[in-house]
LOVO-631293 format. One record per residue (C-alpha): residue in one letter; x, y, z; residue number from 1. Coordinates in nm, 2 decimals. Example, Ala and Ser with C-alpha at 12.3 -4.5 7.8 and 13.67 -1.06 7.14 Angstrom:
% LOVO-631293
residu	x	y	z	num
A	1.23	-0.45	0.78	1
S	1.37	-0.11	0.71	2
END
This chain:
% LOVO-631293
residu	x	y	z	num
M	4.40	-22.60	6.51	1
S	4.40	-22.21	6.61	2
A	4.48	-21.94	6.45	3
P	4.80	-21.78	6.48	4
T	4.83	-21.52	6.73	5
L	5.08	-21.24	6.94	6
F	5.22	-21.52	7.17	7
D	5.31	-21.69	6.86	8
A	5.64	-21.52	6.82	9
L	5.74	-21.57	7.15	10
A	6.05	-21.74	7.17	11
P	6.14	-22.02	7.31	12
Q	6.33	-22.04	7.63	13
P	6.52	-22.32	7.79	14
A	6.43	-22.38	8.12	15
D	6.61	-22.31	8.49	16
T	6.86	-22.56	8.53	17
L	6.85	-22.49	8.90	18
L	6.46	-22.59	8.85	19
S	6.57	-22.94	8.72	20
L	6.81	-23.00	8.97	21
I	6.59	-23.00	9.24	22
A	6.36	-23.23	9.05	23
L	6.64	-23.46	8.95	24
H	6.79	-23.40	9.38	25
R	6.44	-23.49	9.49	26
D	6.38	-23.80	9.29	27
D	6.69	-24.00	9.31	28
P	6.61	-24.26	9.59	29
R	7.06	-24.28	9.77	30
P	7.01	-24.20	10.09	31
H	7.39	-24.07	10.10	32
K	7.25	-23.75	9.80	33
L	7.40	-23.43	9.88	34
D	7.24	-23.15	9.77	35
L	7.48	-22.85	9.76	36
G	7.28	-22.66	9.50	37
V	6.97	-22.45	9.60	38
G	7.06	-22.16	9.77	39
V	6.97	-22.17	10.08	40
Y	7.09	-22.19	10.42	41
R	7.05	-22.57	10.59	42
D	7.10	-22.66	10.93	43
D	7.25	-22.97	11.05	44
S	6.94	-23.20	11.00	45
G	6.97	-23.04	10.68	46
A	6.64	-22.80	10.68	47
T	6.56	-22.45	10.62	48
P	6.43	-22.38	10.98	49
V	6.21	-22.10	11.04	50
M	6.43	-21.90	11.29	51
R	6.28	-21.83	11.63	52
A	6.26	-21.51	11.66	53
V	6.04	-21.52	11.30	54
K	5.84	-21.76	11.53	55
A	5.80	-21.53	11.81	56
A	5.65	-21.25	11.58	57
E	5.45	-21.37	11.39	58
A	5.28	-21.47	11.72	59
R	5.31	-21.15	11.85	60
L	5.17	-21.00	11.47	61
L	4.83	-21.28	11.43	62
E	4.79	-21.11	11.86	63
T	4.80	-20.76	11.75	64
Q	4.77	-20.69	11.35	65
S	4.42	-20.50	11.33	66
S	4.40	-20.49	10.95	67
K	4.51	-20.63	10.63	68
S	4.48	-20.28	10.41	69
Y	4.70	-20.10	10.17	70
L	5.07	-20.02	10.25	71
G	5.21	-19.71	10.01	72
P	5.43	-19.79	9.71	73
E	5.74	-19.72	10.05	74
G	5.58	-20.04	10.22	75
D	5.64	-20.06	10.55	76
I	5.87	-19.76	10.66	77
R	5.91	-19.82	11.02	78
Y	6.03	-20.15	10.89	79
A	6.33	-19.95	10.63	80
E	6.38	-19.75	10.95	81
L	6.47	-20.00	11.19	82
L	6.70	-20.17	10.89	83
Q	6.90	-19.83	10.94	84
P	7.18	-19.87	11.21	85
I	7.19	-20.24	11.10	86
V	7.31	-20.21	10.76	87
F	7.48	-19.80	10.82	88
G	7.53	-19.89	11.15	89
R	7.34	-19.56	11.23	90
A	7.07	-19.40	11.15	91
V	7.13	-19.18	10.89	92
P	6.96	-18.85	10.79	93
A	6.59	-18.82	10.61	94
D	6.74	-18.55	10.39	95
T	7.02	-18.76	10.25	96
F	6.86	-19.07	10.25	97
V	6.56	-19.26	10.07	98
G	6.44	-19.56	10.26	99
V	6.18	-19.84	10.03	100
Q	6.05	-20.11	10.13	101
T	6.04	-20.39	9.79	102
P	5.96	-20.79	9.73	103
G	6.31	-20.88	9.80	104
G	6.64	-20.83	9.71	105
T	6.55	-20.85	9.39	106
G	6.30	-20.66	9.40	107
A	6.53	-20.37	9.53	108
L	6.81	-20.42	9.23	109
R	6.51	-20.41	8.94	110
L	6.41	-20.08	9.13	111
A	6.73	-19.90	9.18	112
A	6.77	-20.05	8.77	113
E	6.47	-19.85	8.66	114
L	6.55	-19.52	8.88	115
I	6.91	-19.54	8.70	116
N	6.75	-19.58	8.33	117
A	6.51	-19.33	8.48	118
A	6.80	-19.03	8.50	119
R	6.96	-19.15	8.22	120
K	6.65	-19.11	7.99	121
N	6.58	-18.74	8.14	122
A	6.95	-18.66	8.11	123
K	6.92	-18.70	7.73	124
G	7.24	-18.91	7.74	125
P	7.36	-19.27	7.59	126
G	7.23	-19.51	7.79	127
A	7.40	-19.62	8.14	128
K	7.64	-19.84	8.18	129
V	7.67	-20.04	8.44	130
W	7.99	-20.25	8.53	131
L	7.97	-20.60	8.69	132
G	8.25	-20.79	8.76	133
T	8.23	-21.17	8.67	134
P	8.15	-21.43	8.76	135
T	7.83	-21.28	8.92	136
W	7.46	-21.41	9.09	137
P	7.33	-21.47	8.74	138
N	7.01	-21.29	8.74	139
H	7.22	-21.00	8.78	140
A	7.30	-20.88	8.43	141
P	6.92	-20.96	8.30	142
I	6.79	-20.74	8.58	143
M	7.00	-20.49	8.46	144
T	6.95	-20.50	8.08	145
A	6.56	-20.55	8.13	146
A	6.57	-20.18	8.28	147
G	6.72	-20.09	8.00	148
L	7.09	-20.06	8.05	149
T	7.40	-20.12	7.91	150
V	7.67	-20.42	8.03	151
A	8.02	-20.39	8.09	152
T	8.17	-20.65	8.25	153
Y	8.48	-20.75	8.44	154
R	8.68	-21.01	8.58	155
Y	8.66	-21.03	8.92	156
Y	8.74	-21.37	8.99	157
D	8.98	-21.67	8.82	158
Q	8.80	-21.98	8.90	159
A	9.11	-22.22	8.84	160
T	9.32	-22.05	9.09	161
Q	9.09	-21.93	9.34	162
T	9.20	-21.63	9.36	163
V	9.02	-21.25	9.30	164
L	9.13	-21.04	9.04	165
F	9.21	-20.68	9.19	166
D	9.45	-20.57	8.92	167
E	9.16	-20.64	8.70	168
M	8.89	-20.48	8.87	169
M	9.05	-20.20	8.95	170
A	9.18	-20.12	8.56	171
A	8.81	-20.17	8.48	172
L	8.71	-19.86	8.72	173
Q	8.96	-19.62	8.63	174
G	8.89	-19.64	8.31	175
A	8.49	-19.64	8.37	176
A	8.38	-19.30	8.26	177
A	8.17	-19.02	8.55	178
G	7.83	-19.18	8.62	179
D	7.88	-19.45	8.57	180
V	7.72	-19.76	8.79	181
V	7.97	-20.07	8.94	182
L	7.70	-20.32	9.09	183
L	7.94	-20.44	9.40	184
H	7.90	-20.77	9.65	185
G	7.87	-20.62	9.98	186
C	7.95	-20.95	10.15	187
C	7.92	-21.34	10.07	188
H	7.98	-21.28	9.70	189
N	7.71	-21.47	9.53	190
P	7.85	-21.73	9.38	191
V	8.21	-21.77	9.43	192
G	8.26	-21.65	9.82	193
A	8.54	-21.44	9.79	194
D	8.52	-21.09	9.90	195
L	8.74	-20.76	9.93	196
D	8.96	-20.69	10.25	197
R	8.94	-20.39	10.41	198
S	9.19	-20.21	10.22	199
Q	9.09	-20.30	9.87	200
W	8.77	-20.19	10.01	201
R	8.95	-19.83	10.11	202
A	9.09	-19.83	9.72	203
V	8.71	-19.90	9.56	204
A	8.60	-19.66	9.78	205
E	8.90	-19.39	9.67	206
V	8.80	-19.49	9.24	207
V	8.44	-19.45	9.35	208
A	8.49	-19.05	9.50	209
Q	8.77	-19.01	9.25	210
R	8.59	-19.12	8.90	211
G	8.25	-18.99	9.00	212
L	8.08	-19.37	9.01	213
I	7.76	-19.41	9.15	214
P	7.82	-19.77	9.34	215
L	7.53	-19.99	9.37	216
I	7.57	-20.25	9.66	217
D	7.42	-20.55	9.66	218
L	7.39	-20.62	10.03	219
A	7.22	-20.97	10.05	220
Y	7.44	-21.20	10.29	221
Q	7.48	-20.95	10.61	222
G	7.52	-21.12	10.90	223
L	7.61	-21.48	10.76	224
G	7.99	-21.42	10.69	225
D	8.24	-21.23	10.98	226
G	7.93	-21.05	11.13	227
L	7.66	-20.84	11.09	228
E	7.89	-20.48	11.13	229
E	8.19	-20.66	11.00	230
D	7.98	-20.78	10.74	231
A	7.87	-20.35	10.64	232
A	8.17	-20.18	10.67	233
G	8.32	-20.24	10.31	234
A	8.00	-20.12	10.19	235
R	8.01	-19.83	10.44	236
L	8.32	-19.70	10.33	237
V	8.21	-19.68	9.98	238
L	7.89	-19.58	10.06	239
D	8.07	-19.27	10.25	240
A	8.30	-19.18	9.98	241
A	8.03	-19.12	9.74	242
P	7.72	-18.83	9.66	243
D	7.54	-18.99	9.51	244
A	7.47	-19.43	9.59	245
L	7.21	-19.69	9.59	246
L	7.22	-20.03	9.83	247
A	6.99	-20.39	9.77	248
Y	6.92	-20.51	10.04	249
S	6.74	-20.81	10.13	250
C	6.60	-21.00	10.45	251
D	6.54	-21.32	10.28	252
K	6.92	-21.47	10.39	253
N	6.97	-21.34	10.77	254
F	6.59	-21.39	10.86	255
G	6.55	-21.67	10.72	256
L	6.21	-21.55	10.48	257
Y	6.29	-21.70	10.17	258
R	5.94	-21.75	10.05	259
E	5.78	-21.39	10.20	260
R	6.05	-21.20	9.97	261
V	6.20	-20.90	10.14	262
G	6.39	-20.63	10.09	263
A	6.43	-20.27	10.10	264
L	6.65	-20.04	9.89	265
Y	6.84	-19.76	9.97	266
A	6.92	-19.44	9.75	267
K	7.14	-19.14	9.88	268
G	7.13	-18.84	9.77	269
G	7.45	-18.59	9.74	270
T	7.19	-18.31	9.81	271
P	6.87	-18.27	9.97	272
A	6.69	-18.12	9.66	273
R	6.83	-18.44	9.44	274
T	6.78	-18.73	9.76	275
E	6.36	-18.56	9.66	276
L	6.37	-18.64	9.36	277
M	6.53	-19.00	9.40	278
R	6.27	-19.07	9.63	279
S	5.97	-18.93	9.46	280
N	6.04	-19.11	9.15	281
I	6.14	-19.44	9.35	282
L	5.78	-19.44	9.46	283
L	5.62	-19.42	9.06	284
L	5.82	-19.73	9.02	285
A	5.74	-19.89	9.28	286
R	5.40	-19.78	9.23	287
V	5.39	-19.92	8.84	288
N	5.57	-20.24	8.91	289
W	5.37	-20.40	9.23	290
S	5.19	-20.09	9.33	291
M	5.22	-20.15	9.71	292
P	5.50	-20.41	9.88	293
P	5.40	-20.79	10.03	294
D	5.34	-20.69	10.40	295
H	5.45	-21.00	10.64	296
G	5.78	-21.09	10.59	297
A	5.85	-20.69	10.66	298
A	5.64	-20.69	10.89	299
L	5.83	-20.99	11.12	300
V	6.13	-20.73	11.11	301
R	5.99	-20.52	11.17	302
V	5.82	-20.66	11.49	303
I	6.21	-20.80	11.55	304
L	6.36	-20.50	11.58	305
D	6.16	-20.29	11.79	306
D	6.16	-20.55	12.05	307
A	6.51	-20.58	12.26	308
A	6.49	-20.97	12.35	309
L	6.38	-21.10	11.97	310
T	6.64	-20.83	11.81	311
A	6.90	-21.00	12.07	312
D	6.76	-21.36	11.95	313
W	6.75	-21.33	11.61	314
R	7.14	-21.20	11.61	315
A	7.19	-21.49	11.84	316
E	7.06	-21.72	11.62	317
L	7.22	-21.57	11.37	318
D	7.55	-21.63	11.45	319
G	7.45	-21.96	11.49	320
M	7.40	-22.02	11.14	321
R	7.72	-21.83	11.04	322
S	7.94	-22.04	11.28	323
R	7.81	-22.37	11.12	324
I	7.89	-22.21	10.78	325
N	8.24	-22.14	10.91	326
R	8.30	-22.52	11.02	327
V	8.24	-22.65	10.74	328
R	8.48	-22.41	10.56	329
Q	8.80	-22.50	10.81	330
A	8.69	-22.89	10.80	331
L	8.70	-22.82	10.40	332
A	8.98	-22.65	10.39	333
A	9.21	-22.88	10.64	334
G	9.12	-23.22	10.45	335
D	9.20	-23.16	10.12	336
P	9.55	-22.85	10.02	337
W	9.31	-22.86	9.69	338
L	8.99	-22.74	9.88	339
A	9.24	-22.46	10.17	340
P	9.10	-22.17	9.96	341
L	8.71	-22.22	10.08	342
G	8.85	-22.16	10.43	343
H	8.90	-21.80	10.34	344
H	8.63	-21.75	10.20	345
R	8.27	-21.69	10.36	346
G	7.92	-21.68	10.30	347
M	7.70	-21.99	10.21	348
F	7.85	-22.01	9.82	349
S	8.23	-22.13	9.66	350
L	8.31	-22.16	9.27	351
L	8.54	-22.48	9.26	352
P	8.75	-22.51	9.00	353
L	8.55	-22.79	8.86	354
S	8.44	-22.84	8.50	355
P	8.11	-22.95	8.37	356
D	8.19	-23.30	8.31	357
Q	8.34	-23.32	8.64	358
V	7.97	-23.20	8.84	359
A	7.83	-23.42	8.60	360
T	8.03	-23.67	8.75	361
L	7.94	-23.61	9.12	362
R	7.60	-23.59	9.05	363
R	7.57	-23.91	8.85	364
E	7.86	-24.19	9.00	365
H	7.85	-23.99	9.40	366
A	7.49	-23.84	9.43	367
V	7.65	-23.50	9.47	368
Y	7.40	-23.22	9.39	369
M	7.58	-22.87	9.26	370
V	7.53	-22.66	8.96	371
G	7.74	-22.72	8.61	372
S	7.94	-22.42	8.65	373
G	8.09	-22.52	9.02	374
R	7.91	-22.31	9.24	375
A	7.84	-22.54	9.59	376
N	7.61	-22.39	9.84	377
L	7.83	-22.53	10.14	378
A	7.51	-22.46	10.39	379
G	7.42	-22.82	10.21	380
L	7.70	-22.98	10.43	381
T	7.77	-23.10	10.79	382
L	8.05	-23.23	10.98	383
D	7.96	-23.56	10.95	384
T	7.93	-23.50	10.55	385
V	8.24	-23.33	10.42	386
P	8.42	-23.68	10.41	387
Q	8.20	-23.76	10.16	388
F	8.19	-23.49	9.99	389
I	8.59	-23.45	10.02	390
D	8.60	-23.83	9.87	391
A	8.37	-23.75	9.59	392
V	8.57	-23.45	9.45	393
R	8.90	-23.63	9.50	394
A	8.75	-23.90	9.29	395
V	8.66	-23.75	8.96	396
R	8.96	-23.47	8.95	397
END
């Protein structure tokens, strides 16, 4: 028997429920099984395809890339520049915006959280508070707390009635202190699928400006809701209203580059001097976290966005992905009044008013696999399997 060591003091951690769900689905022999758990886009055949423009960019990169030398901590600078018109609707001035490549949107969120914490430490004030609407992506709160931030919550969505609780959201933000951070889903809310409308975004922008709040926008699904421009419209209103702001971006979903981990962090400073402070601290924090981000995925996005024909093909395929998801949503909404709200929601996910026991029954008796919270990845359905899903849900309600 070995002597006790430092690592014996570690606390045991629960198994990842999504990974367990993947294994259960894989081992289920029933041919009609449905996978609505894993959060990736699927086409009508159930595959998560490599996009045509990505394949073309990979071929071009293979032929032309002359080195595998290190990038700097800012990553592929051209990649971050080319994303700007897509994210912001225009190229943004370098003296008020910083853009760096990150390992996925998760890396961007962690980098933003560490920047906030570093600023608070230097200010010698209380720990920075980040406001989260619940429910939210399960990794949001752990990322913030791991970086040393304090999380405060408000109710964003009522699962039973399938409605956004905008009045509760506004009351919480009206009570937030100047300098507090508010984390906002830019579009295609994960896990609920219900976004703010244009007038609600304007109201949020106004309270952010009036209260001196710092928005941290998580824009992970741009183009999978109503379109690239439409999905960024609300975020742009808030960014324009706030002197200082942060935006975490992911190309994993809208370029289908999940395993490549392709993200970016954009930071807006109210003055050129503040922007430069943010830039230098972001680069230092990136250096101590991952030194330099991985190149391949961002290089593919750069190749696509630097070529008009590849960009047009990427946009066309993204339009098709979005249309397929929305057709599934409309079929669900038309198939049962209980599912009608899904027709107004956007993105891959919706949070259905189902109990963990009902979800377990769906899996056990109907081969429908989804997260116990009731979150369903609707991209796992096709128009052919929608009736099967509706019948299964009716059976457990």
